N, C-alpha and C positions, 0 to 999 in steps of 0.2 A: 556568424554569431555577433550579437550586439554587445555593448558595454556591460549589459546585465550579466553576461557569461563570465566576465572577468572578476565579478565580486566573489569574495571567499565563501566556500561552502562551510557548513557548521554541523556539528555533532548534536543531534536532537536528544533531549533527555529521554531515558528509557522508563517505560511503565512496568513496574514489577507485576509478575504473574499473581493472580489471586491465591489466597491461602489454600494449600493443599495441591496446587498445580505446579509449584516449583520443581517437583521431582516426578512429573508425570511419567508413567510407564506404559501408556496405551499403545505405543508403537515401538518398533525396533530401534529408533533413533536414540532412545535413552541409553542403549549399549554403546553408542559412539562417544559417549562422554562429553557431549556438547550441552551447554545449559539452555534453559528455556529463555526465549526472547518473546515476551507477550506483545509488545508493541512500542512505539516511540513517537514523540512529538506531543501534540496537545490532546490529552485524553478527553477533553470536553468538546473537541471539534465536531462539526456537523458533517464533515467530509472524511470518509474513511478510505484510504488507499490500501490495496492488497497486493503484495508481492509473493513470490513463491516460497521463499524461505529467508531467514536472516543471513546477512553477509557477516563478515568479521567486524566486530566492534572494537577489539583490542589487537594490537600487534603481539609478537612473541614475548615481548617483555611486559605486557599487560598494560601498555599505554593506550589511551583512546585513539581509535583509528577510523578514518573515513574511507570506506570501501568504494569501489568504482560504481556499484549500483547506486548508492546514496548520492555520490557526487554527480552522476549524470542525471539522476532524478531531480536534484535540486537545480541544476543548470537549466533543465527543461522547464521547470516551474517558474524560474526567474524570467525566462524568455516569454512565457505565457502570462506574466504579470500576476503570478500567485504568490501569496504570502506563506512562506515556508512554516512559520510559526503557527499558522491557523489550520493545519491538517494533522490527522492522525494516521500513522503508517503501521500496518500490521501484516501478518503472514499467514498463508495457507498452512504451512508447517511451522511450528513454533521452535524448532531446533534447526541448526545448520548442519546438513548432511556432510560428512567428511569421506565417505566411501559409498559403494553401491548399496541400494536398499530396495525393499518391495514397495514400489511407488503407489500402486492402487491401493494396497492395504493401508500404507502410511497415510495417504491422503484421506481415506475414509475414517481412519482413527482420529486424525487432527481436526477434521471439519466441525465436530461439535464444539471445539474451542472457539472457532470463529463465529459459529451461530450464537454462542453464549455472549460474545462480544456485541453482536448486533442487538441482542435483547437488552443488554445492559446500557449500551451507548445510544441506541436508536439514531443512527446517523441519517441525514437527509439524502445523501448521495454516496454511492460506492464507485470505486474505480479500480479495475484490475490491470495488471501488467503481465503480459506474456502468455504463451500457450498453456503453460502448466497450470496457472490460475484458472484460465478458461476451461480447461478439461476438468479440473478439480471441482469447480462450482457447477458445471453442467455436464456430469458424466454420461447422461443419457442422450445428450444433444448431438446430433450428427454434425460433423464439421465445426466442432467447438474450438475454433482457432481465432487468433487475433485478426487474421486476414478477412475472415468471415464476419467477425462480430464488431470490429471497429467501425466508427462512422454512424452508429445508431445506438439507441438506448434499449436496454433489456431490463429484466427484473430478477432480483434474488432476495428471497425472504421478504417480499413485498416492497423492496427498496430499488429505485432506479440504479442500474449499474452500466457503466461504459467500460471499454477496453482499449489499450494501446500496446505498443511494442514494449518489451522488457528493456529496461535501461541498458543492460549489458549488450543487448542486440544492437541498440543505437550506438553504443560505444564501439562495437566491432564494425558496424556498417554506417558510417557518418551520413550516407544518403538518406537514411531513415529519419534523421533529426527534424527535418521540416514537418514530416507527418506526425512525429512524436509531439512537437510543439503545437501543431494544429489540433491534435486531439486534446491536449491539456487546455488549450484556449476554449475548445467546446465544453470541456468539463467545467471550466470556471464560469462560463455562461449559464450552464445547467445549475450549478451550485448557487449562484447568485439568484437565479429565478426561483429555485426551491426555497431559499432562505427568505426571500421577500414574501413569498406566498404562505409560508408555514410558521414564520417566526415573528409575531407581533413585537413591537418595540419593547414592551414590558418583559418579554422572555429572552431577548437577544443575549443579554449578559449571562443569564442562567445557563444557556446552551454554550457559552463560550464566544470567542470573537467571530464576527460575521466575515464573510470573504472580503479581502481587501486587495486592491490592485497595487502591486509593488510591495515594498516594506516601509 
């Protein structure tokens, strides 16, 4: 790890769910009494990152808390020279599961939320983390796994999407870190390429910060 990895991680601001979505009951997760986490980071960002589900944002006493997923993701982004404040992070599932649930039914119920975010935000690039996201976005695709999908670009909702390992997998298996960072560097290059091609100078501020190297 470089000196970048020693820099402190941050708790990104949370974006509130749209009116009427705060108490969504489309899937069984609402019975687990966990709240909706719509997304976090820069809501105007042209890069949308997709994780499987929210991690803990508060400890038992209700204090802000940086979970292992967010910590490892931010460390990888810093290693790849990405500005953490210039991305938006959202989830396939908008609630954090605390016990077993019907995974296929829950993913199908939550997917329209993600699709509505794409329509509203119109990101230039998407990036998914882990097999759950890959399977959830491409349920009909054979071998929809990170191992099969990483290293190349695909399309979801008409938007380029790439994949890499889940941050918790990287945390458990440090040998994956170099591949994780490589994938994030490839993402940064794709993002910069798309931003340069799609955002005239006059529109850059309207869409939010352009990709920056470092912070």
